[in-house]
N, C-alpha and C positions, 0 to 999 in steps of 0.2 A: 512266328511269335504273335503276330496280329490275329491270325486265325484261331490260335489257342484262346486268346482273350475274348474274341467274339463268341466262340463256343461256350466259354465259361459264363458269359453274360446271358447267352441264350438259355443255357441250362437253368440258371438261377431264375430267370423270368418265367420259364415254363413251370418251375417248382412253385413260384409265388402265385401263378394264375390259378392253380388248383384250389387254393383256399385263401380267402381274404385275411384270415387270422394269422397266416404265415407272414403277411406283410407287417402286421402289428407286432408280431413276435420279433421279426428282424429289426424293426425300428427300435423296439424296446432294448434289444441286445446292444445295438449300436449306441444308444443314449447312455445306457449303463456303463458300457466300456469307456465312453468319452468321460463320464463323470468320475469313474475310478482313476483314469489316467490324470485328470486334472487334480483330483484329491491327492494322489501320490506326489505330483509335482508341487502342490501347495505345501504338503507336509515336509518335503525335502527343503523347500525354500525357507519355511518357518523354522525348521531345525537349524539351518545355517544362520538365520537372523537371530534366534535366541542365543546361539553361541557367540555371535558378535556383540550382542547387548550385554553380555556378562562383564565386558570391560567398560560399560556405561552405567554406573550406579545412579539410582534416581530415587525420587520420593516414594513413599508407600503406595501400593495399588489396592484399591477396593476390589473385591472379588467380582462385583457386578458392574460398578460404574467406572472402574479404572481410577485415574487420578487427574483427568483433564480439569483445568481450572481457568475461569475467565478473569480472575482477580490478578491484575498485573503486578500488584505489590507482593502477592504470594509467589508468583513466578520469579520475581526479583529475589525474594528470600531463598528460593530453591537454587537459583543460579550462584548464590554465594556459598552454598553448601556443596553443590555438585558442579565443580568447575568445568568450563568449556562446553559440555553438552550433557543432556540427561534425557531419558525416554519419557514420553507422555502417552498415556493409554486412554483410548476411547473404548470403554467397556473392557472386555478381556481379550479381544481378538484383533483390534486395530491399534497400531502404535506408530508414532512418529518420533523422531529424535530432534529435540529442540537444541539448536546450535546458538550458544551465547558467547562465542569467542570469535574475534576478528580473523584469526588465522584459519579457523574452520570455515568461516563464511567465505573467505577468499578462495579456499580450495574448491568449495561447491560452486561458486560463481564462475570460476575458471573452467570447470568441467561441464557446466550447463546442467541439463537434466530436463525431465518432463514436468510440466505443470500438472496439478491434480485435476484440472479440468481442461476441456478442449475449447478451441475458438480460434479466430483469425489471428489474434495476437499471441497465441501460444502454439503456433506451428513449430515443426521440428525440421532440422537439416536444411537442404538446399531451398526448399519451399519457403521456410522462414527467412532465410538470407535474402531471397528474391523480394519478398514483401517488405522487409526492413529497408533494403536498399532503395526501393521505390518510395517509401514513406519518409525517409530521413530528410531529404531536401525540403519537404514541406514544413519541417519544424526547425529550420535554420533561423538563427537569431534575426538575420536581416529580413526574412520573410514574415516573421512574427511582429516586427515593430509596428507596421501599419495597424495592427489590431489594438494598439494602445487607445485610440480614440473610441473604439467600440467598448472596451473594458471600462473606460472612463464614464461613458454614458450609463452603463449598468450600475456602476458604483454610485453615481450621482442619484439614481433612482432610489437605491437603498438608503443613502444618507438623507434624502428628502423624507423618506418614510420615518426615519429615526427622529428627525426634527418635529414631525407631527406627533410621534408617540410620546416624546418626553414631556409634552404638555398634558398628557392624559394618564400616564402610568409612572409608578415610582421606580420600576426596574424594567429592563429590557432583556429578553432572551435572544442571544445572537445567532444561535445555530441555524434556525429556520431562515432568518434573513440573509445570512451569508451563503447558505446553500442555494437559495433562490437566485442570488446575485451571480454566483458562479455558474449556475445552470443557464441563466440569461446570457452570460458572456460566451459560453460554449455554443449556444444556439446561434448567436450573432456571428461569431468568428468562424465556426466550422460549417454552418449551414446557411448563413446569410438570412436567418429567419428572425423577424421581430415577434417574439412570442408574447410579450407583456406578462410573462409568468410571475413577475414580482408583484404585480397588482391583481392578477387574476389567478387565484389558487387552483382553479380547475385545470389550468395548463400545467401546473406543477405536478399534480397527481397523474396526469396523462403521460408525463415524461419522467416519472420519478425513478425509473430504472437508470437514468443517466446521472441522477443527482448524487448517488453515493460515491461516484468516482471523483468528485471534485470538492471534498470537504477539507482541503488542505489549508485554507486560509484561516481557519478558526483559531488555532493555538497562538499565532503571532499577535493577534489583536490584544491579547491580555498580558503580553510580556514586553512592555516598553519600559526600559530602565535606563540608568545613567549613560549619558553620552550619545543618546539617540533621539534627541528632542528637536534639534534645529531644523527648520523648514526653509527651503529655498525654491527658486524657480528654475526650471530647466526644460529643455525640449526633449522629445522622446529619444533623441540620439544619445542622451546622457544617462539612460537607464543603467548602463553598465558602469557608471561612475558614482555609485552610491554605496561606498564601503560600509558606513555605519549601519545603514538599513539592511544591507546584505548580511552583515555579521549578526544582527538581531534576528533576522529571519532564520538563519542557519542554526543559531543557538536554540530558538524556539522549536525548530524541527528536530533538534537533538533530544530535547527534553520530551517533546510530544511528537514522535515521528508520525507522519500522515498514515502510513501503512506500517503497523507495528510488527507484522509477521509476513514472511514470504515463504510459500511452500514449494517444494520440489520433490520429484520422484527420481531417484538415481537411475540413470540409463546405463551406467557402468559401475562396477565395484570401485570403492575409493578407500585409500589408506591415508590417514592424516599424518601430520608431521611428527606426532608423538607415538606413532605406531598403531593407533587404534584403527579399526577397520569396519566398514559397513558394506554389505553385499548389494548387488544390483536389485533394483525394485524397492529399496528401502524408502519410506517417506521421511523426508527431513524438512525442518522448518528453520529458516534463518530468522532468529528472534532479534529484530532490529532494536526493539525497545530495550532489551537487556544489554545488547552491545553498546548502545549509546549511554548506558549507565555503568559501564565496566570501570571500576576505580583504577585498574591497571592502565587504562587508556585515557581516562579523564580524571583530573584532580578535582575533588569535591563535586562529583557528578550531579548532585541535586541542586547545586547553586547555579543561578542564571548568570552567565558571564560571556557576553558577546566577544570579548577579546580572545577567546579560544580560537576564533576564526580569523585572526589577523594573519597577514601573509607569513610572518616569521613563525607563528605557532602552527599554522597549517602545514608548513613544509616539513615539520618534525613528526607529524602524526602518521600512524599506520594508515595504509591506503584504504582499508575497509573498516576503520573506526567510525566513520560517518557515512551512512548510506541511506538517506531518507527516500531516495528514488531507486533503491536497489543498486547493484553494481555489476560490472562485467559487460559482456556484449549484449545482454538482455536487460539492460537497465531501462528505466522509464523514458520512452521516446518523447513524452510531453513535458519534461522537466523545465525546459526553457520557457514554455508558455506559462507554466505554473509560477515560476519566479517573476515573470513580467506582471502577471495578474496580482500577485501578492504585493509587489512593490507599489503598483498603482493604487490598489485598494487601501493599503496602509497609509500612504502619503495623503490621500484625499480624506480619509477618515480622521487622521490626526490633525489635519488642518481645521476641521470643523468641530471636533469633539475631544474631550479628555476622558480616559477610561480608567476604571478601577474595578477590582473584583468584589463581588457581593459576598461578604464574610458569612452571611446566613445561608448561602446556597453554593457551597464549594463544589466544583465539578467532580463527578465520580467517573473515573476513566473506565471505559469498556471497549475491548478490542472486537471490532466487527470487520466489514470490508475495509473501512478506514477507522482510525482511532476516534471515538466519539465520547460524549459525556452522557451517562445514563439519565441524569436529571437536568440536562441542558446546560447552557453556559449563560448565567445571569450576571448582569452588571447593574449597579445602581444607575439612577437616571444620569445619562451622559451629560457632563458639564460642557457648555458651549464656550470655548475660550475667546479671548479678545481677537477680533479679526486681524490677521497679519496682512491682509490685502484689502485695499480700499478701492471702490469703483468697479465697474464692470470689467471682466477679464474675458477676452475672446481668443480662441485658438492658442491658449497658453496652458501647458500641462504642469501641474504642481507635484513636486516629488520631495521625498524626505531624504536628507543627506546625513 
């Protein structure tokens, strides 16, 4: 058998040596054959996908632009008309299925799937499990507690800047300041690096690729309502004993989820509980923004009500009704750090200032890597309340209860 293969290869080589054009001809035939096979495979998959999408009615599709829309309110309107899931088209050839149902999200999170992009945190199978297992101990609550002092320093720099700004400006835009503060905290905690990025903008632009990952503090600063005003003193060991603050943060993340949309590519076919089916390779998007506003899961979803997250109410809720850090085995590994950072930043901010929304500059939501405001987040000049603490305070951390 080996001698036959050798003879065949020798014969082909001798044939090719006679004329260089024969090499080009052979390569052309091979390339065309490969392209035809790929086209047939794509056609078969697309035919199967189109058949599955017949059970997923959706909004009208433009013949050229499709129906993709960045207006979250428009998507919310569609979710009320097309229950559970609907297809969204990028042009005429790329489609993903937007999932706006907690049961659908649970099915996809349980099955896993491929991310639409590649990277260390989006590995698959045993390699992902190995990396996750190695990283998880570093994000344990006990390991993260010593970072409180570093986050406090970064927050104090931001607040000192605000005290200076309110003497010069009638309103303050928060997004830039909070983004720099979170970047500064990450650099201190993860890299032990004193960047001074809050005072030196050039440092921010040099590391702006990290900035978009940590915009999760913004929404909560503008949603302080009844029952969440009292301020007390505590040590960092009491971070877990802040029920009112935690409920306010969670309710803010329900209304404005930090990441409104999580994409997956199905690695296996999936059949949902109602019998609808999607084939392997389908792009699906768990629309967290829509799930958090599902009236079947949340009574009066547009109303800010921190008591939704009281222990008695939380125990009755669907397991995937609230998922600001995604859910399942591949949820956000840094959610404990994010919660600690938000608690510290909010407590220190509310100790020194009172906030209200600027009615002339209402934030316009836009979904990007994280949920942002197209026109920034503007507040009137922050009012400096009466000091609740008199005299110098050293080595004491101030938190909101």
